[in-house]
Backbone bond lengths (Angstrom), bond angles and torsions (degrees), N, CA, C in turn:
res aa  C-N    CA-C-N  psi(-1)  N-CA   C-N-CA  omega(-1)  CA-C   N-CA-C  phi
1 X - - - 1.432 - - 1.535 109.86 -
2 X 1.330 116.58 -50.10 1.467 120.44 -178.69 1.522 111.46 -64.73
3 X 1.316 117.00 -40.82 1.458 120.57 179.29 1.526 110.59 -64.28
4 X 1.309 117.40 -38.82 1.461 121.74 -177.13 1.524 113.18 -63.49
5 X 1.333 117.42 -27.77 1.471 118.70 -179.67 1.523 113.04 -99.44
6 X 1.353 116.73 4.47 1.449 118.95 170.70 1.514 117.88 112.26
7 X 1.331 118.60 8.78 1.459 119.50 177.67 1.520 109.96 -74.62
8 X 1.342 116.29 137.42 1.457 119.82 174.58 1.531 108.53 -76.91
9 X 1.320 117.24 172.05 1.466 121.84 -174.58 1.530 111.87 -62.00
10 X 1.327 118.19 -35.04 1.459 121.39 179.12 1.518 111.05 -65.86
11 X 1.324 117.04 -44.91 1.466 120.52 178.68 1.523 111.29 -66.48
12 X 1.327 117.09 -35.85 1.469 120.20 176.36 1.528 109.87 -61.13
13 X 1.325 116.39 -42.59 1.467 120.70 179.29 1.526 110.77 -66.10
14 X 1.324 117.38 -37.89 1.471 120.75 178.25 1.527 111.11 -63.36
15 X 1.323 116.69 -41.68 1.467 120.31 178.99 1.533 109.93 -63.45
16 X 1.323 116.80 -45.52 1.462 120.98 179.89 1.528 111.12 -62.85
17 X 1.334 116.65 -44.70 1.459 120.40 -179.87 1.523 111.14 -66.21
18 X 1.322 117.80 -43.02 1.471 121.31 179.53 1.530 110.55 -61.75
19 X 1.332 117.14 -40.78 1.463 121.08 179.50 1.526 110.62 -65.41
20 X 1.323 116.19 -42.97 1.455 121.19 178.29 1.529 111.18 -64.05
21 X 1.324 116.59 -46.16 1.465 120.90 178.21 1.521 111.53 -60.04
22 X 1.313 116.00 -41.98 1.453 120.13 -178.75 1.531 110.95 -64.12
23 X 1.322 116.97 -45.45 1.458 120.32 177.23 1.511 112.38 -59.31
24 X 1.314 115.37 -40.89 1.472 119.84 179.16 1.517 111.32 -69.92
25 X 1.337 117.25 -43.57 1.461 121.77 179.16 1.528 111.40 -60.51
26 X 1.327 115.45 -40.43 1.463 120.43 -179.54 1.526 112.63 -81.55
27 X 1.327 115.95 -4.24 1.466 123.58 179.58 1.529 111.87 56.46
28 X 1.333 114.38 40.39 1.465 119.90 177.13 1.525 109.31 -65.96
29 X 1.318 116.11 129.69 1.458 121.18 179.90 1.512 114.04 85.13
30 X 1.327 118.12 -16.80 1.467 121.22 177.59 1.525 109.46 -98.69
31 X 1.330 114.88 -66.31 1.454 121.50 -177.59 1.526 111.10 -100.99
32 X 1.324 116.11 -37.77 1.461 121.12 -174.19 1.528 111.27 -120.17
33 X 1.313 114.75 151.85 1.457 121.85 172.43 1.520 107.64 -97.26
34 X 1.307 116.83 153.33 1.455 119.87 178.89 1.508 110.49 178.46
35 X 1.313 114.64 -162.15 1.461 119.37 179.42 1.511 110.27 -148.48
36 X 1.334 114.14 158.31 1.462 122.06 177.31 1.522 107.15 -124.39
37 X 1.324 116.44 125.48 1.465 122.15 176.07 1.518 108.39 -116.57
38 X 1.324 116.10 133.81 1.457 121.91 179.52 1.520 107.88 -124.14
39 X 1.334 116.52 128.01 1.457 119.04 178.11 1.522 111.30 -144.66
40 X 1.324 114.48 162.66 1.468 121.88 178.33 1.516 109.59 -87.79
41 X 1.301 115.22 142.07 1.457 122.21 171.78 1.514 107.04 -112.72
42 X 1.298 117.30 125.83 1.456 119.21 177.00 1.513 109.11 -151.57
43 X 1.284 113.62 154.97 1.448 120.25 -179.88 1.508 108.55 153.67
44 X 1.286 115.37 133.01 1.455 118.30 -179.19 1.503 111.68 67.77
45 X 1.311 115.74 -132.10 1.461 120.98 -176.23 1.524 112.51 -103.84
46 X 1.321 117.77 19.85 1.452 120.76 -175.76 1.525 110.23 -136.70
47 X 1.314 115.88 140.57 1.459 121.20 176.30 1.520 108.67 -142.21
48 X 1.309 115.78 154.37 1.448 119.25 179.98 1.512 111.79 -168.92
49 X 1.322 114.30 -175.91 1.461 123.22 177.64 1.526 107.08 -119.51
50 X 1.344 114.44 134.57 1.475 119.50 176.09 1.520 107.73 -116.67
51 X 1.319 115.74 132.17 1.456 122.60 176.52 1.529 106.81 -118.33
52 X 1.334 115.89 122.83 1.469 120.86 179.44 1.522 108.29 -117.48
53 X 1.330 116.00 118.89 1.463 122.04 176.27 1.518 108.10 -107.92
54 X 1.321 116.14 122.94 1.453 121.19 178.16 1.522 108.14 -115.18
55 X 1.328 116.30 128.30 1.457 122.51 -177.58 1.523 108.23 -113.38
56 X 1.331 116.21 124.71 1.461 121.46 178.93 1.523 108.69 -78.02
57 X 1.315 116.38 128.73 1.473 123.69 -179.27 1.526 112.42 57.66
58 X 1.322 116.80 33.67 1.461 120.60 -177.81 1.505 114.71 -100.97
59 X 1.332 118.47 -2.35 1.461 120.68 -175.48 1.517 112.94 -68.06
60 X 1.315 117.81 -24.08 1.465 120.13 -179.25 1.526 112.67 -94.35
61 X 1.319 117.51 9.08 1.463 119.40 179.95 1.524 109.75 -71.67
62 X 1.297 116.01 169.01 1.465 121.54 -174.46 1.527 112.76 -87.97
63 X 1.310 117.27 44.45 1.459 121.32 -179.98 1.519 110.32 -85.40
64 X 1.314 116.13 135.46 1.460 121.49 177.16 1.523 108.21 -119.04
65 X 1.314 116.77 172.97 1.465 120.13 -180.00 1.533 111.45 -62.63
66 X 1.320 117.25 -29.19 1.469 120.83 178.89 1.515 112.04 -72.62
67 X 1.316 117.09 -19.10 1.460 121.94 -178.77 1.516 111.90 -56.53
68 X 1.328 116.96 -35.89 1.463 121.86 -173.72 1.534 113.56 -99.69
69 X 1.305 118.29 12.87 1.463 121.97 -175.77 1.533 112.14 -57.43
70 X 1.321 117.69 -48.92 1.473 120.25 -178.65 1.520 111.63 -65.13
71 X 1.320 116.41 -41.13 1.461 120.44 179.29 1.518 110.55 -65.29
72 X 1.316 116.87 -43.04 1.469 122.38 -177.94 1.532 111.64 -59.56
73 X 1.316 117.66 -32.28 1.473 121.30 179.44 1.524 113.01 -68.02
74 X 1.322 116.97 -22.42 1.463 121.35 -174.70 1.525 114.01 -91.98
75 X 1.334 116.99 -15.08 1.468 121.18 -176.20 1.525 109.85 -123.72
76 X 1.328 115.61 170.90 1.462 120.21 -179.58 1.522 113.05 -87.92
77 X 1.318 116.68 -32.52 1.467 121.21 -179.38 1.520 109.48 -138.91
78 X 1.332 116.58 140.86 1.453 121.60 175.59 1.521 107.83 -144.87
79 X 1.329 116.36 124.37 1.461 120.60 177.84 1.526 109.46 -126.88
80 X 1.322 115.51 146.38 1.459 122.35 178.50 1.524 107.38 -122.79
81 X 1.334 115.54 127.59 1.462 120.26 -178.57 1.525 110.04 -132.34
82 X 1.321 115.62 142.49 1.460 120.44 170.30 1.515 107.67 -92.30
83 X 1.330 115.98 130.78 1.452 122.10 179.72 1.523 109.45 -114.56
84 X 1.333 116.28 149.00 1.463 117.84 175.96 1.529 109.21 -70.76
85 X 1.295 121.74 150.75 1.446 125.15 -0.82 1.526 112.27 -78.46
86 X 1.323 117.81 -40.46 1.463 119.91 -178.53 1.527 109.98 -153.06
87 X 1.339 116.24 35.35 1.461 121.26 -176.15 1.523 110.67 -96.75
88 X 1.297 115.13 161.31 1.463 122.37 178.60 1.520 107.82 -124.22
89 X 1.319 116.30 136.55 1.471 120.61 178.33 1.518 109.23 -127.40
90 X 1.316 115.87 127.94 1.462 122.22 176.55 1.519 107.13 -117.42
91 X 1.337 115.59 126.43 1.461 121.25 -179.27 1.522 109.06 -117.50
92 X 1.333 115.72 129.05 1.465 121.91 176.38 1.515 108.41 -118.07
93 X 1.334 115.61 142.81 1.463 120.48 174.63 1.519 108.59 -132.82
94 X 1.305 114.64 134.13 1.467 121.98 173.08 1.516 106.50 -121.74
95 X 1.333 116.90 122.85 1.461 122.45 -178.71 1.518 110.36 -95.27
96 X 1.315 115.79 144.07 1.464 121.30 173.94 1.522 107.10 -71.45
97 X 1.335 116.64 139.97 1.461 118.69 175.17 1.525 108.09 -65.28
98 X 1.329 118.29 145.54 1.468 120.59 -176.05 1.530 114.15 -52.92
99 X 1.312 118.27 -41.64 1.470 119.57 -178.24 1.526 111.33 -65.57
100 X 1.345 118.02 -39.61 1.466 120.46 178.37 1.523 111.50 -69.33
101 X 1.338 116.64 -35.53 1.460 120.39 178.59 1.526 110.38 -64.90
102 X 1.323 116.00 -41.73 1.467 119.65 179.69 1.527 110.60 -65.07
103 X 1.334 117.96 -40.89 1.465 121.46 178.00 1.521 110.26 -61.39
104 X 1.340 117.17 -45.00 1.466 121.02 -179.49 1.520 110.84 -64.96
105 X 1.332 117.61 -38.96 1.465 121.32 179.54 1.520 110.41 -64.34
106 X 1.336 117.38 -43.90 1.463 120.68 178.70 1.518 110.77 -63.85
107 X 1.314 116.85 -41.51 1.457 121.66 -179.46 1.540 110.00 -63.94
108 X 1.325 116.29 -40.84 1.464 120.80 179.06 1.528 110.02 -64.38
109 X 1.322 117.93 -41.75 1.461 121.51 179.43 1.525 110.42 -63.40
110 X 1.359 116.89 -41.87 1.455 120.52 178.46 1.519 110.24 -63.97
111 X 1.322 117.26 -40.61 1.453 121.48 -179.71 1.524 111.12 -63.79
112 X 1.316 117.25 -41.37 1.458 121.46 178.78 1.521 110.26 -66.70
113 X 1.320 116.23 -43.41 1.471 120.44 -179.88 1.521 111.33 -65.59
114 X 1.323 116.95 -32.03 1.467 121.12 -177.94 1.520 113.37 -79.53
115 X 1.310 118.05 -15.06 1.484 121.43 -177.85 1.494 113.15 -76.25
């Protein structure tokens, strides 16, 4: 998915590592139940990957702002929200660099034209 929208191999690895770190930090599957959704963001001149981790009954856990420091370094945006009734949602976004996005867009156009 990330490669298809123009992420280079380093950015693909950062997304994978950030997702893994986030799951571990949130103790998904160990202490808490939840889900991870990954989707593409595209439109206009910008594209990216969004990872949303939702933890059931995780809002009262002992997470601090420092908890996400390593994950935050790997992505462009990271937000933490408390959801009712007592859930926690962490959203990460990694944007494709403009030059890589343009290369992927041109490649996609050539592929469509060649079909």
